[in-house]
N, C-alpha and C positions, 0 to 999 in steps of 0.2 A: 794383337794385344789391344790395338785402338778400338777394334770393333766390339769386343765384349764390354769395354768401358762405356762406349757410346750406348750400347744396348741397356746397360744398367741405369745410365742416366735417363734414358727415355722411359724405362719402366717406373723409375722413381718419380719422374715428372707426371706421368699418367696417374700414378697413385695419389700424388698430391692434388692433382686436378679433380679426381673423383671425390677426395675428402672435402675439398672446398665446395664442390657442387652439392655434396651431401649435407654439409652444414647450411647451405643456402636453402635447400628444399625442406630441411627438417622442420622449421617453424610452420611452413604451410601444411605439411602433413599432420602436425599436431593440432592445428586449429581446424583442419578439414572436417572432422566429425561434428564439432560444434557449429561450424558454418552450415553443414548439410541439415542438422537439426533445426537451426534457426530458420532456414529457408522453408522447411516443411511445416514448422510449428507457427511461425510468425508471418513470414513474407507472403506465402501462398494464401493463407486465410485473409490477410489484409487485402491482397489483390482481388480475391474472390468477393469479399465484402463490398469493396468499391464497385466492382462489376455489377453486382445485383442491386446496389443502391440506385442504379439508373434504370432498373427494370421493374416492370409490374409483375413481380414474382410472388405468387400466392399458391394456395392449394390446387388451383386449376392448372397452373403453368409450371409447377415444380417438376413434373415428370419430364417435360421437355424444356429445361431451363435455358438452353441455348436459344430457343425460339421465343422466349418470353418477350412481350412487347417492350420496346424501348420507350421510356417515359421522360428522358432528359432529367431536369431538375425538379420534377413534380414531387418526388418523395421528400426532397430537402425543403421545398416550399411548404409542404404539409407539416413537416416536423417543426418548422420555425414560424408557422402561421398561428399566432397566439389567439386569434379569433376562432380558430378551429378547436374543437374539444381535445383532439389528440395533441395539438401544439400547446394548448394551455396546460394539459397534464404533464407534458414533457418539461415545460418551463417550471411548473410547480415542483417536479421531481428534482430539478437542478437546485432550486431554492432549498428544498428539504436536505439535500446532501451537503449543501454549503453550511447550513445550520448545524447539521450533524458533525461535519468535519471540524468546524471551529470549536465546538464544545468538547468533542472527544480528544482533539489534538491538544487543546489548552490544558484540560484537566489531566489527561494522560501524561503530559510533560511535567506538570507541577508535581504530581504524585511520584513519577519516576525520578525526578531530581531530588525530592525529599528522601526517598529510599536510598538513592545513590550516595547522598551525603552521609546517611547513617551507616551504610555498608562500607564507606571509606574509612570509618573509624576502626580502631583496634578493639576487639572484644572476643571473649571466649565463644568458640563455635561459629566464627564469622564465615568460614568456608562453607559450612553446612547451610547456614542461612542464605548465603549467596546462591546456592543451588536450589533451595526451596522456593525462593521468590520467582524462579523461572517456570514453576509448574503451570501457572495459568497460560503462559505463552506457548509452551510446548504441547499443551493439551489440544487434541484435534478439535477443529471448529465444530464439527457435528456433535461431539460430546459436550463441549463447553456450553454451546448455545442451547442445547436440549435441556441441560441442567437449569440454565437461567429461564428458559421457557416454563419449566416446572415451578421455579421459585416465584415467578410472577403470575401463576395461575390464580384466578379469582377466588375459588372456594378452598383449595388445599395449599395454596402457595404460602411460602414462608413470609413474604413481604407483608401481605395482608394480616397474617397472624401476628406478626411482630407489632405492626401499627395498632391493631385492635387491642393487644395486650397493654400497650402504653396509653390507650384511651385517645389516640390521635384521630382515629376513624371509628365509627360505630357499626358500619357494615362493610363487607368486602368491596373493593374497587376493582373495576375491570381495567387491567393494564395492557392487554394484548389486542384490544380492539378500540378504535376511536382515537381521541386526542392524546391519550397517554402512551401510545405505542412507541413513539420516537424516544420518549424518556426511558422506557424499559430497554430498548435496543442500545441506547447510548450508555446506560449503566453497564450492561454486559460487555460492550465493546471496550469501554475504559478498563474494566477488570481484566479483559483479555490482552490489552495492548500495552499497559504501563510497564510490565517487566522488560519489554524490549527497549523502551526509552531508558529505563534504569540501567540496563546492561551497557548501552552505548555511553551514557553519561558517566557511569562508574569507570569505564575504560579511559574517558577523558580526564577524570579526576586523578586516576592513577599516574597520568603523565605529568602531573604537577610536581616539580622538584621539591622534596621536603625541606631543602635548605631555604627556599624562598619563603615557605610558610613560617619557618623558625625565625628567619630574619624579620619578617613582618610582625611576628609576635613580640620579638625583642624591641622593635621600634614603637610598640604600643598600639598596633592595629587591633581592633576588636574583631569578633567573628564575622560581622557583616562586611567590614573593610577587607578582611582577608579573602572572603568569597568574591567580593566585587572587583578587587584590583589584582588578585593573584590567581584564584581559581577560574573565574569567569572567562578571562581571555583564552584559557586553555580548553575550555569546553565549548566555546563559541563555534568553532568549525564543526564540531560534532552536532551541536544544536541545529545549525543550519541544514546539514545533511539529513538529520533526523526529521526535521519539519518537512523537508521536500519529499522524503519517502512517505511520510504519513499523509501528506496531501494527495499523492498519487494513489496510495492504498485506500484511503477513506473515500475518495471520489469513485473508486471502482468497487466499493463495499457491496457484497451480495450475500455471502453465506449467513451472516447474522440476521439479516432481514428474512431470508428464505426459511431458515430453521425456526426462528422464533415466531414469525408471523404467517408463514405458509405461502401459498401461491399468490394471494392478493393482499399485500400489506395495508391497503387503504390509502386514501389521499394524504393522510397526515404522516405516513412513513414511506410513501412511495419515493424511491430514489431512481436515478437513471438506469442503473444496471437491471433492477427488477422490472422497470417499465419497458425497457427494450426487449427483455426476455419474454414478457407477456405479449408484446406486440408481435414478435417474430414467431414464437413457438406455440403460444396459446391461441392467439387470434389469427395465426398463419399468414401474417402480412410481412413476409420476409424482406421485401424491398424497402418498406418503411422502417423496419427494425434496423436494417443495414445502414440506411441513411442517417438514422439517429446515432448509431454507433460511430459513424465517420465524423459526425458533428462533435460528439464527445471527445474523440481522439484529437480533433483540431483544437477544441477548447483546452484540453489538458496540455497540449503542446504549447499553446500560447502562455498558459499559466506557468509552466516549467521554464520557458525561455525568459519570461519577465522576472521570475524569481532568481534564476541563475545570473541574469545580467545586473540585477539590482543588489542582491545580497551576497552574490559570489560565494556559494557554499564551498567549503574545503579550503578557504583561505587560511594559511598557517598563522600561528601566533606571531611569528617574526614579522609577517607582513603587516 
């Protein structure tokens, strides 16, 4: 009698142990596919890029890349030597993307906030309008920027036609070559990006308790005071996260410049991503391109760390 009881207790204990072990291993099994994908998509390319940044890897040595001459920090020195034409163009591309980022992030945020405040009001067809404003954002980059390239065409573009019809200009302007290229790309990027800002800010506005707004109105607060002291604290964490994401995305901007301006955007619209691609794949200087990429990663890491430590994105309203 005692033996069967002991056997059942042992079986139950073993089953419980297997269940506990299964619960412990389940999280690791669930994240395993993402971990493997991250290793192949991110970790290995980063290690590969760092490796070739210390090599003289070009069209002559790419076939036997393992035996490519080791150059130490020569590629990094060349990338950061501003007396060298390559270093100077690299520095200028960083300046261009900084200018591009400041303008597009600022105007995109202002437009997104204005639209979010409008969509936060109650009106007929609000749900439909909320869906329609997302159309620019969900449109593929190749389609959206191809349309804008056509809009800014000198002879048949809508922009020149509109300005000439108003009498602002007398003859067509060239937008996609020369000093006006950055302006054209910024207009297209702001049009493409402001719906995302509007979507996030609207989500923040929706978290504002309506009772607070009603109490502020009863106490005599005007529209600006209700926004400043009731709404703004709720959308501030969203704003900080949104700006950080936009900094990272705009610094790596490539599609809009490639689609609208082609393989060579020119010195006025050259940004680090297009410059690195031209160095690595057009000029076949893989080592130099990899070194510039590593420098950009380090720069963005420093910017992100400083931003996170100073502004603390994600801080809750209660904090």
